N, C-alpha and C positions, 0 to 999 in steps of 0.2 A: 677864174670865171670865164666861160666860153663866150666868144664874140657872137652876139645875137643882135640882129637888127629888129627893132620894135617899131611898128607903124603907130605913131602917136594918135592918128585919127581913130584907128581901131581901139586903142587903149582908152581914149576919151569916150568912145561910143560905149564900151563895156562899162566904164565907170559911170557914165550918165544913166545907163540902164539900171545900175546898182544903186543909184542915188548918191554917188560920191562926187566930190568936186573934180572938175576936169583939169588937165595939165595945160590947156590952151590959154590960160591967162584970165580973161573975162569970165565972170560968174555964169554967163549965159552961153558961152562958146560951145559947150558940150551939147546943149539942147538945140542950138542952131545947126551944128553938124549933124545931129540925129535927124532933124527935120529935113535938111538938105539931102541926106542919104536916103530917107524914105521917099522923097520927091523923085530922086534919080531912079529908084526901083519901080516907079509906076509903069515904066515901059514893059516890065515883065509880068505885071499882075494878071494879064489876060491870057498868058501862055498856059495851055492845058498840060497837065502832068497826070500820069497814071500811078496811083498809090495802091499797093497790094500788101495785105497782111497774110502771111503764110503760117497757118496753124501747124503744119507738118507735111510730110511727103510719104507717099507709098509707091511701091513698084509692084506691078502685076502684069501677067500676060493678057493679051487681048481676049482669049477665051474666058478667062476669069472675070474680066470686066464685063463681057457680054452676059454672064450669068447673074450679075448683080440685079437685084430687084428692089422694089420699094421696101424701105425699112432695113436694107442691108447695112452692115457696119463695116467700114474700111479702117483697119488699124493703121495709125500713123506712126511715124518714127519719133514722136515727142511724148513726154510724160505730162500728166496733168500738173498745171502750175509752172511748167517750164516756159521760158520766154519765147515769144513768137518773133519772127523776122518781119521787118517792115521795109518794103522796097519802094523806091520812087523811080519810075521809068526803068524798071528791071535792075536797079542798082541798090544793093543793101545799104541803108542809111541809118537804121535804128533797130533796137529790140524793144519789145513792150509786152503788155499783157492785155487780155480781153476784159472789157468792162461792160456793164449794162447801164444804158442811159435812156431813161424814159421808155422802157420796154424795147429798146433797140440795142443791138450789139455795137460796141465801139472798141477802139484800141487806144491805150495810153502808152506813150513812149517812156521807157524807164532808162534807156541807155542810147546814146548817139554813137554810131560806129564810125570811127575815123580810119580812113584808108590812106596808106602811104602812096604818094604819087611820085615814085622815083623811076 
């Protein structure tokens, strides 16, 4: 078995969110840690972020772009039904699909993209 360090606070948080008993001893420890962590996050609640959902990309010359008119169709590099990329502050964080919610377009995340930070 490989040596791995496990942060028990993170494990307790995950278990509390899943409704499982925590490792912290008391029956209420996981909920208390979760409340404490939520309170600590309040400092970042008002920080604005830019979220972009990229349906696809296209490359064209400027003269082609200038010829586009109303109703023109630009072919993208994705197929219908293929996952779209979701960026937060220009960083790819997830993939998802387009949904319609109350006559508005929305995006639902289907996969979180994990990036190696080495």
